[in-house]
N, C-alpha and C positions, 0 to 999 in steps of 0.2 A: 734717103740722104746719099747713099752710095751712087745711085744713078745720076743725081744732080751733080755730084762731084765729078763723075766721069764726063758728063755733058760739058762741064766747064773746064775740062782738061786739067783738073786738080790731080796731081800725081801721088800725093800721100795723104791719107786720112788716118788720124789717130783716135783711139778710144782707150779709156782707162777702166778696168773692170775688176771687181772683187773676185778673188780666187774661188769663192764658194758659189759663184754664178755659173755653174757647170753647163747649163743649157745654152746660155748665151755664148760662152766660150767655145763650145762645140760648134754652134752655128757659125761663129766667126771663122773658125778653122775651116769649115766646109766651104765658106765663101772665099777662102784664099788669104785671110789675114795671117800675118806672121805674129806669133805670140812670144812675148818677152817678159820674164819675171823681173820685177823691179827690185833688185837686191838691195839697193841703197835706201829704199823706202821701207820703213819699219811696219807699214800697214799691210804689206804683202800683196799689193796690187799687181795686176798684169797690165802690160801695155800692148795693145793690138794695133798693128799698122797694115795698111793696104796700099 
């Protein structure tokens, strides 16, 4: 999906992830995603953007 977005010149890609999904969050960090904790959301989700 990331490669398709890059090919189409999409500048920002967002993903919402549960905080206990440690493997996926670590992978996203390694891929260069910025990680933001959604403080306004009571569910404790993380927002990832690239």
